[in-house]
N, C-alpha and C positions, 0 to 999 in steps of 0.2 A: 103891362107891369105886373110882376109877381107880388101878390099880397100874402104875407105870412099869416097862417091860421092863428086866430086869437083864442088861446086857452086861458087867458088871464083871469077869467071868472072862477077858475079852479085854484088859482094861486092863493097862498095864505088861507087855505080852507079852514073855516071855523068849525071847531068840535065842541060838543057840549061838555065832554070830560075835561078835567083840568090837565094841563101839560105836566109831564113828568121830567122830560128833557126839552129844553127850549134853546134854540139858536136864534139870536137877534142880530141882524145886519152884520154878518160876519164877512170880513175881508182878509184873504190869506195870500201870501206871496212866497214864491221860491226865488230868493234874490230879488231881481228887478221884475220877474215874471208875475203878473197879476192874474191869479188863477181863480180864486173864489171871490165873486164880485157882489158882495152885499146880500147874501142869502139869509132867509129867515124861515124857520119851520118849527113845528112842535112834534114831539113824540109822546104818546100816551102810555101809561103804565100797562104792561102786559101785552102790548101789540107788537107785531112784526111790521116794520116799515121797510119797503124796498126803495133803495136810492139808486135811480137808474139814469141812463144817458149814454150817448155815444162815447167812444174813446176820446179822452181829452176834455170831457165835459166838466171835470172837477170832482168826481165822486170820491176817489181815494184821497184827494187833498182834503175834502170835507171830513172824512173819517179821521185822518191824521190830525186835523185841526181840533176836532172835538176831543181827541185823546191827548192833546197838548204835547205833542212830540217835539216841538221846538223847530222842526223843519217839516212843513212850511211855518212861516211866522204869521201869526194872527195879529195884524196891526190895528184892527178896529173890530168892535162888536162884543157881544156877550154870549156866554154859554152857561146855562143853569141846569143842574141836575138835582132834583128833589130839594130845591131851595139852596143849593150850594153853588157858589160862583166858580165854575171850572176855569173861566177865563183869567182868573187870578192865580191859577195853580200851575206848577210844573207837572210833567207827565207822571212822576211817581206819586205825587199828591192826588192827581186825578184818579189814579189806579186805586189808591186807598179810599177815595170818595165813592168808588163803585163802578168805574169803567173797566171793561175787559175787552181789549183789542186782539182779534185774531188776524194778523197781517197776511197779505197775499203770499209772501215767501215763507210763512209758517214759523221760521226761526227756531227750529228744534235745536237744542244745545248739543253739539258734538261731544262724544265721549261719555255721555250719560245714558243710562237705560231709560226705558219708558217710565218706570216707577220713579227713578231719580229725577227725571224732568218734572213729574207731578209733585214729588216731595219738595223740590226746590221752590216751587210756586207757593208752598205753604210754610216756608221758613218763618215768615212774619205774618201777623194778623193783618187784615181780617181773613179768616179761613172760611172757605165755602164748602162745596160738596166733599165728602170723604172720598178717599182713594177707592175704597171698595164700592161706593155708590157710583163712581165714575166707571169702574169696570163693569158694573151692571148695565150702565148706559152704553158702553162700548166694549162688548165682550172680547173683541179682537185684541184690544189693548191688554186685557187681563191675561189672555193667552200668551202675549209677547212682553209681559212686564219686565223680564230680565234681558230683553233684546235692546241693543243700542238704538236710540230713537231715530237717528239719521239713516239707519239701514231699513227702516220700514218702507212699505210701498207708499206712493203718493197719497192714496186715500187714507191709509192708516196714519200717516203723518198729519193729515188734516184732522182726523179724529183726535190725535194727541194734542194738537194745537188748541182745538175747542175744549178738550178736557182740561188742559192746563189753565185756560181762562176761567172755567167753572170751579177749579180748585180754590180760587179766590172767592170771597163773598162779594159778588158783583151785582149791580143794579141794572146795568145796560151792557149787552153783548154787541160788539161791533165786529161784523164779519166782512172781510174784504176778499171777494172772489172765491168763496169756499168750494165752488164746483169746478174751478178751472183745471183743465187737463185730466179730469177724472172720468173713468168709464161710467156709462149710464147706470149700471147696477150699483156702483159706489155712490153716485149722486142720489139715487133712490134711498140708499141707506142713511146718508147724511141728512137728507130732507126729512126722513122719518124721525131721526134724532132731534132735529130742530122743532118738529111738531111736539115731541115729548117735552122738550125744554119749554116751549110755549105753554104747555099744560101746567107747568110748575110756576107760571106767572112771570117768566123772564121776559123783559123788554129787549127787543133786538132790532138793530139796523143792519140791513143786508145790502151790500153792493155786489152786483152780479151781472155779467155780460149776458148770461142766459136769462133774458128778461122774462120770457114766458114762464119758466120754472119759478123764478123769483115772485112773479105776480100771482101764480097759483098758490104760493105759500103765504104771501103777505096779506095783511089787512088793508094797509094803505100804501100809497106810492108817492114819492117825490121824483120828478124828472128834472134834471139839470141840462142846460145848454149853454156852453161857453161861460160857465161859472155862475149862472143865474138860475133861479127856480122858474120853470115855465109851466109846471103842473103840480098841484098838491090836492090829492083826493083819494078816492078808494081804488084799490087794486083792480077790482072788478070793472070799474069805469074805464081803465086803461085797456083791459082785455077786450072790452066791447067797442072801443073807439079806434077803428082802423086808421082814420086820418091822423090821429095823435101818435099812434105807434109808428106809422110810416114817416111822419115828419121828424120825430125825435129819437126813435129807437131802431129804425130801418127794419122793422118786422111787420 
């Protein structure tokens, strides 16, 4: 009989620091499909949390649920950000409360230049980084400020999507597959940028199929399997635990 490895001692890992973002017993559905099945975890201010798992484990659904996008539907549970009840908010209210989602498809607005995409993000408060500061962070965007956003390379579009999130005054950056489809040299550049963002005290949740790169960047890791948390602990612990990586990440 196959006995599934028990990593439950790492689940709901207790931290001494107070939680900045908390997810409590969250259940999310796409129609009748039950995807996120009662997960709970904390994220601490200023840390990078890697949210990992195989395809279909519920990672993107978890991000979308936290961002209050409406689809999936969160039918049970609570989400708190800096003492604010996100679970009672619509997506635009959660954005004002401090969530910045960079979706997998980037959603660059057609017909607008790089600069216009950034300006649009700042039409209403709260306003975050200045456009010139964003160009300092992403010099390529500064060079292409008058170019239509959708004509940028994939890596440049990813930079623009991250910059657009930072143009708002956000407390937590949610990144869904930021390295997907990008050349290694561009991944290196975006990873360097994320380290710089972390130095500014930004709290980040990173969903990424390139688990090793994500773990090398992250402070902590949550691993999901079929919509449930199976590991909650340090990123270094996952890198060192071959059995855990093989069981849940296939690496």
